[in-house]
Wavefront OBJ file of the C-alpha trace (Angstrom):
o trace
v 20.716 -37.307 1.952
v 18.873 -34.736 -0.342
v 16.238 -35.584 -3.173
v 18.990 -34.739 -5.515
v 21.611 -35.910 -5.070
v 18.317 -39.360 -5.538
v 18.084 -37.944 -9.022
v 21.750 -37.808 -9.952
v 22.119 -41.137 -8.865
v 19.312 -42.539 -11.314
v 20.492 -40.090 -14.119
v 23.972 -42.116 -13.418
v 22.395 -45.555 -13.603
v 20.150 -44.758 -16.643
v 23.090 -43.480 -18.846
v 26.249 -45.189 -17.467
v 28.735 -42.512 -17.859
v 29.168 -39.776 -15.244
v 30.159 -37.289 -18.190
v 26.821 -37.985 -20.244
v 24.411 -37.717 -16.964
v 26.616 -34.652 -16.236
v 25.700 -32.820 -19.295
v 21.831 -34.162 -19.331
v 21.323 -32.699 -16.236
v 22.907 -29.293 -16.451
v 25.436 -29.375 -14.094
v 29.581 -29.769 -13.665
v 31.089 -33.149 -13.816
v 32.921 -32.548 -10.615
v 29.874 -31.712 -8.787
v 28.251 -34.629 -9.743
v 31.175 -36.736 -8.595
v 31.034 -34.781 -5.529
v 27.352 -35.534 -4.926
v 27.999 -39.388 -5.209
v 30.745 -39.292 -3.166
v 29.214 -37.786 -0.406
v 25.767 -39.963 -0.644
v 28.122 -43.128 -0.498
v 29.940 -41.484 2.487
v 26.701 -41.032 4.329
v 25.580 -44.353 3.913
v 28.683 -46.171 4.039
v 28.477 -48.036 0.867
v 29.896 -48.033 -2.402
v 26.730 -47.618 -5.139
v 28.937 -47.997 -8.516
v 31.869 -49.820 -9.861
v 33.967 -47.138 -11.643
v 36.077 -48.230 -14.779
v 37.361 -46.748 -18.489
v 33.709 -48.521 -20.055
v 31.425 -45.974 -17.735
v 29.595 -46.628 -14.613
v 27.703 -49.848 -13.367
v 24.979 -49.742 -10.426
v 27.225 -52.248 -7.753
v 24.718 -55.122 -6.021
v 24.693 -52.843 -2.948
v 23.779 -50.234 -5.783
v 21.323 -52.024 -6.972
v 19.675 -52.426 -3.735
v 19.945 -48.596 -2.562
v 18.581 -47.223 -5.786
v 15.156 -49.364 -5.211
v 14.312 -47.871 -2.055
v 15.188 -44.413 -3.630
v 12.684 -44.946 -6.581
v 10.090 -45.046 -3.822
v 11.072 -42.041 -2.737
v 11.142 -40.271 -5.741
v 7.513 -41.707 -6.980
v 6.404 -40.456 -3.603
v 8.243 -36.942 -4.531
v 6.658 -37.431 -7.997
v 3.133 -37.883 -6.500
v 3.765 -34.935 -4.375
v 4.465 -32.593 -7.979
v 1.627 -34.158 -9.352
v -0.643 -32.703 -6.916
v 0.672 -29.394 -5.934
v 3.380 -28.175 -9.039
v 2.613 -27.467 -12.339
v 6.732 -28.524 -13.457
v 7.425 -31.889 -15.316
v 7.739 -34.972 -13.005
v 10.013 -37.642 -13.360
v 9.978 -40.074 -15.799
v 8.436 -43.671 -14.817
v 10.396 -46.038 -14.598
v 9.255 -49.989 -14.552
v 10.639 -53.802 -15.358
v 9.531 -57.280 -15.663
v 11.331 -60.535 -16.266
v 9.681 -63.454 -17.241
v 9.708 -66.798 -18.947
v 7.867 -66.479 -22.178
v 4.425 -66.061 -21.397
v 1.562 -64.546 -23.490
v -0.525 -62.909 -20.546
v 3.174 -61.660 -19.355
v 3.107 -59.417 -22.745
v -0.224 -58.622 -23.017
v -0.836 -57.618 -19.030
v 2.267 -55.127 -19.799
v 0.544 -53.701 -23.142
v -2.161 -52.621 -20.851
v -0.368 -51.098 -18.240
v 1.243 -48.813 -20.555
v -1.900 -47.913 -22.637
v -3.345 -46.733 -19.701
v -0.237 -44.630 -18.445
v -1.320 -40.886 -18.153
v 2.205 -39.781 -17.991
v 4.430 -37.364 -20.225
v 7.606 -39.916 -19.791
v 8.634 -43.713 -19.225
v 11.185 -46.328 -19.197
v 10.247 -49.721 -18.993
v 11.815 -52.409 -20.229
v 10.121 -56.298 -20.563
v 12.928 -59.285 -20.661
v 11.433 -62.215 -21.899
v 14.332 -64.385 -21.090
v 16.051 -67.582 -19.177
v 14.596 -68.732 -16.230
v 18.122 -68.273 -14.560
v 18.138 -65.081 -15.274
v 14.489 -64.327 -14.296
v 15.596 -65.117 -10.916
v 18.848 -63.169 -11.036
v 17.331 -60.026 -12.735
v 14.448 -59.815 -9.947
v 17.701 -60.653 -6.933
v 19.859 -57.980 -8.655
v 17.290 -55.340 -8.735
v 17.142 -55.197 -12.526
v 13.618 -55.883 -12.797
v 10.910 -56.049 -9.645
v 8.677 -58.610 -11.234
v 9.572 -62.019 -12.137
v 7.208 -64.474 -13.843
v 7.771 -68.506 -13.666
v 6.131 -71.813 -13.236
v 6.629 -74.711 -10.701
v 5.726 -77.945 -10.816
v 6.333 -81.262 -9.067
v 9.510 -81.976 -10.452
v 11.345 -78.528 -10.464
v 9.777 -76.897 -7.227
v 12.549 -78.341 -5.095
v 15.300 -77.306 -6.794
v 13.660 -73.584 -7.938
v 12.158 -73.156 -4.276
v 15.983 -74.018 -3.102
v 17.436 -70.925 -5.187
v 14.343 -69.006 -5.032
v 15.134 -68.922 -1.008
v 18.555 -68.218 -1.356
v 18.631 -65.330 -3.634
v 16.153 -63.983 -0.975
v 12.994 -63.798 -3.271
v 8.958 -64.689 -2.554
v 7.234 -66.507 -5.044
v 3.485 -65.179 -5.151
v 1.295 -68.227 -6.931
v -1.110 -66.555 -8.911
v -2.681 -69.307 -10.738
v -2.597 -73.498 -11.597
v -2.665 -74.396 -14.801
v -3.290 -77.834 -16.462
v -0.825 -78.823 -19.597
v -1.874 -77.542 -22.817
v 0.234 -78.619 -26.294
v 0.238 -75.812 -28.432
v -0.064 -76.397 -32.177
v -0.655 -74.332 -35.792
v -4.095 -74.391 -36.666
v -3.742 -76.352 -39.382
v -1.963 -78.945 -38.046
v -3.515 -82.060 -37.832
v -3.643 -82.526 -33.854
v -6.315 -80.058 -33.761
v -8.731 -83.080 -34.922
v -8.468 -83.988 -31.072
v -10.343 -82.561 -28.207
v -7.123 -83.992 -25.559
v -4.025 -85.296 -26.422
v -1.957 -88.184 -25.117
v 2.147 -88.221 -25.087
v 1.509 -90.917 -27.776
v -0.334 -88.896 -30.203
v 3.069 -86.673 -29.910
v 5.344 -89.158 -31.199
v 5.945 -88.330 -34.502
v 6.059 -84.257 -34.540
v 8.871 -81.953 -33.718
v 8.848 -80.841 -29.898
v 9.956 -76.998 -29.602
v 10.972 -75.875 -26.149
v 12.909 -72.900 -24.861
v 16.896 -72.852 -24.661
v 18.270 -72.432 -21.371
v 21.407 -71.105 -22.347
v 25.017 -72.472 -20.316
v 22.952 -73.328 -17.883
v 20.764 -75.752 -19.648
v 19.162 -77.330 -16.524
v 16.016 -79.403 -16.609
v 15.153 -77.657 -13.604
v 15.262 -74.967 -15.489
v 12.901 -75.916 -18.473
v 10.045 -73.553 -19.000
v 8.234 -76.872 -20.331
v 6.963 -79.491 -18.408
v 8.138 -83.543 -19.336
v 11.781 -81.798 -19.814
v 13.358 -85.013 -19.151
v 11.971 -86.920 -21.541
v 13.458 -88.411 -24.760
v 12.275 -86.740 -28.314
v 12.726 -88.044 -31.066
v 13.041 -84.561 -33.244
v 13.647 -81.488 -31.072
v 14.358 -77.970 -31.791
v 15.360 -75.302 -29.239
v 14.751 -71.663 -29.887
v 15.022 -68.300 -27.829
v 12.159 -66.412 -28.581
v 8.071 -66.753 -28.535
v 7.864 -65.581 -32.059
v 10.377 -67.899 -33.647
v 8.679 -70.843 -32.087
v 5.019 -69.897 -32.986
v 6.322 -69.697 -36.362
v 7.816 -72.977 -36.040
v 4.655 -74.188 -35.055
v 2.854 -73.662 -38.414
v 5.645 -74.147 -40.479
v 6.894 -77.477 -39.500
v 4.047 -78.725 -37.378
v 5.943 -78.481 -34.144
v 4.468 -78.145 -30.578
v 5.612 -76.981 -27.885
v 4.014 -77.353 -23.960
v 2.887 -74.789 -21.890
v -0.515 -73.118 -19.922
v -2.705 -73.086 -21.965
v -3.422 -69.175 -22.572
v -2.969 -67.943 -25.797
v -3.825 -64.139 -26.233
v -5.586 -63.528 -29.567
v -5.577 -59.498 -29.217
v -1.398 -60.158 -29.431
v -1.597 -62.407 -32.677
v -1.795 -65.428 -31.254
v -4.762 -66.669 -33.946
v -3.054 -69.019 -35.731
v -1.982 -70.846 -32.578
v -4.429 -73.462 -31.122
v -4.075 -74.605 -27.432
v -5.571 -78.646 -26.675
v -5.309 -80.085 -22.956
v -2.305 -82.455 -22.479
v -3.803 -85.569 -21.002
v -1.206 -86.102 -18.185
v -0.766 -86.356 -14.224
v 0.860 -83.008 -13.859
v -0.209 -79.172 -13.790
v 1.866 -75.923 -13.703
v 1.927 -73.648 -10.858
v 2.492 -70.032 -12.447
v 3.269 -66.536 -10.269
v 5.600 -64.454 -9.523
v 9.249 -63.291 -7.591
v 9.614 -60.470 -5.829
v 12.643 -59.453 -3.379
v 11.924 -60.482 -0.102
v 12.968 -57.278 1.031
v 11.084 -54.552 -1.033
v 7.502 -54.208 -1.483
v 6.144 -53.488 -4.816
v 5.640 -50.029 -5.856
v 2.120 -48.885 -7.207
v 3.280 -49.700 -10.547
v 4.484 -52.853 -9.900
v 0.754 -53.561 -7.957
v -0.627 -52.001 -10.636
v 0.873 -54.799 -13.059
v -0.288 -57.619 -10.905
v -3.898 -56.602 -10.900
v -3.584 -56.667 -14.654
v -1.744 -59.827 -14.618
v -4.516 -61.347 -12.700
v -7.509 -59.369 -14.880
v -6.178 -60.718 -18.110
v -5.912 -64.235 -16.232
v -9.456 -64.449 -15.011
v -10.306 -63.189 -18.143
v -9.259 -66.948 -19.720
v -11.343 -68.855 -17.120
v -8.735 -69.824 -14.964
v -9.051 -69.434 -10.670
v -6.596 -66.635 -9.301
v -5.192 -66.935 -6.202
v -5.648 -63.479 -3.929
v -3.237 -62.897 -1.716
l 1 2 3 4 5 6 7 8 9 10 11 12 13 14 15 16 17 18 19 20 21 22 23 24 25 26 27 28 29 30 31 32 33 34 35 36 37 38 39 40 41 42 43 44 45 46 47 48 49 50 51 52 53 54 55 56 57 58 59 60 61 62 63 64 65 66 67 68 69 70 71 72 73 74 75 76 77 78 79 80 81 82 83 84 85 86 87 88 89 90 91 92 93 94 95 96 97 98 99 100 101 102 103 104 105 106 107 108 109 110 111 112 113 114 115 116 117 118 119 120 121 122 123 124 125 126 127 128 129 130 131 132 133 134 135 136 137 138 139 140 141 142 143 144 145 146 147 148 149 150 151 152 153 154 155 156 157 158 159 160 161 162 163 164 165 166 167 168 169 170 171 172 173 174 175 176 177 178 179 180 181 182 183 184 185 186 187 188 189 190 191 192 193 194 195 196 197 198 199 200 201 202 203 204 205 206 207 208 209 210 211 212 213 214 215 216 217 218 219 220 221 222 223 224 225 226 227 228 229 230 231 232 233 234 235 236 237 238 239 240 241 242 243 244 245 246 247 248 249 250 251 252 253 254 255 256 257 258 259 260 261 262 263 264 265 266 267 268 269 270 271 272 273 274 275 276 277 278 279 280 281 282 283 284 285 286 287 288 289 290 291 292 293 294 295 296 297 298 299 300 301 302 303 304 305 306 307 308
């Protein structure tokens, strides 16, 4: 194995094309193909699926490249310390259910970067996708919640996918409503208070199981119910329709959530929010920094963080 081969591997994964990767690397396509074949032969695995539409990492390839990125990060540190030439692009990815604190920490991570090039990904996505992204190394970290209702099912899936759930904090359920909603006149809300208002929830795609819901009390009957795919739309409907959703209680004024109010919901339940990582892979420095920023942001909202 050579460092150059690992750099070739990452470029092909980024472009999805052997031809395009060769152009960007300023080498011939046969030379690039041979280098990857040698790497596959050395480790006796198939790194890519090859088709007319391009190159796609296999599951083994995704796992392999996650390790090689750690190696290239170390090379990057060496180059930054002892060489003056351009260092490699920083790569980092997070998948999550729809939470403001996830976005806020991501913003802070990008702001404090001291690199010329980076390629980051933030996926606000379905619960199932969050688990799958971490399992298949599309993301290093995934953010979800557990409670008494979904814990048994999700923990089984987490274990089957060779993932680990690390708790961050526990939150009491809050009702999110627009600032002008009549419900804001109350300091606490009951389920009866919500009866005549439109319930808003995030859709979960084809696997629309109650256990994948991002909101607690997903099995209840709601007279008025709208499913939404993104956080901006759900906030617009809170304001425009006096709708509501149920979440952790964290609202980020820095991210233009000033039109939304969080009111405690009087129910005997709680949400344990935490992050997913692959059991086989330790977090790289960028991942550890992101988790530290998450914890800092959560503490700023008065929550007690579980330090592991």
